Wavefront OBJ file of the C-alpha trace (Angstrom):
o trace
v -160.597 -107.049 74.541
v -157.881 -104.751 75.926
v -156.554 -101.152 75.261
v -153.448 -101.276 74.776
v -150.752 -98.675 75.874
v -147.946 -99.274 73.286
v -146.589 -102.588 74.554
v -148.532 -103.299 78.117
v -152.109 -104.042 77.501
v -155.055 -103.057 79.968
v -157.508 -105.135 80.535
v -161.112 -103.383 79.158
v -163.311 -106.072 79.840
v -163.438 -108.985 81.742
v -164.165 -112.157 79.736
v -165.628 -113.753 82.460
v -168.618 -110.898 82.813
v -171.841 -111.953 81.427
v -173.496 -109.886 79.454
v -177.433 -110.027 79.820
v -179.635 -109.364 76.404
v -182.633 -107.756 76.596
v -185.484 -109.910 74.747
v -187.411 -108.053 72.128
v -190.986 -107.324 74.876
v -188.037 -105.207 76.871
v -186.787 -103.651 74.106
v -190.426 -102.755 73.106
v -191.258 -101.892 76.576
v -188.506 -99.459 76.776
v -189.315 -97.577 73.648
v -192.628 -97.049 74.594
v -194.283 -99.183 72.271
v -197.067 -101.876 73.867
v -195.720 -105.635 74.235
v -196.014 -107.576 70.888
v -195.924 -104.489 68.896
v -193.430 -106.508 66.651
v -194.576 -110.225 67.148
v -195.510 -110.833 63.575
v -192.221 -110.720 62.649
v -188.550 -112.914 64.148
v -186.608 -111.753 66.646
v -183.041 -110.057 64.512
v -186.165 -108.174 62.010
v -188.141 -107.217 65.667
v -184.451 -106.436 67.537
v -183.687 -103.712 63.548
v -186.860 -101.602 63.845
v -186.934 -101.183 67.582
v -183.229 -100.357 67.093
v -184.365 -97.695 64.413
v -186.957 -96.475 65.945
v -187.188 -93.366 68.618
v -188.460 -93.866 72.248
v -192.048 -92.586 71.988
v -191.794 -90.391 75.032
v -189.048 -88.579 72.973
v -192.039 -87.998 70.857
v -194.283 -87.181 72.548
v -192.496 -84.032 74.390
v -190.692 -83.230 71.266
v -194.202 -82.511 69.348
v -195.802 -81.372 72.907
v -193.003 -78.581 72.859
v -194.217 -77.793 69.262
v -197.461 -77.377 69.995
v -196.872 -74.751 72.721
v -194.970 -73.269 70.150
v -197.708 -72.850 67.412
v -200.506 -71.717 70.168
v -198.734 -68.425 70.883
v -198.601 -67.508 67.924
l 1 2 3 4 5 6 7 8 9 10 11 12 13 14 15 16 17 18 19 20 21 22 23 24 25 26 27 28 29 30 31 32 33 34 35 36 37 38 39 40 41 42 43 44 45 46 47 48 49 50 51 52 53 54 55 56 57 58 59 60 61 62 63 64 65 66 67 68 69 70 71 72 73
């Protein structure tokens, strides 16, 4: 990939660098789900489901804030 400024391209990404793809198990852990939460699906379906989900820690934080506000009333 190159970024172009008129005629002289600048290299943005070195094509020889290696990018490691996270396996579905690591994606589950990053989102806060237990290991094997999506194990019954194919890897592509697991990636899609985990990519469209929300991190459990974020949901917990938001819901505890809502609960605190409701308890004040």
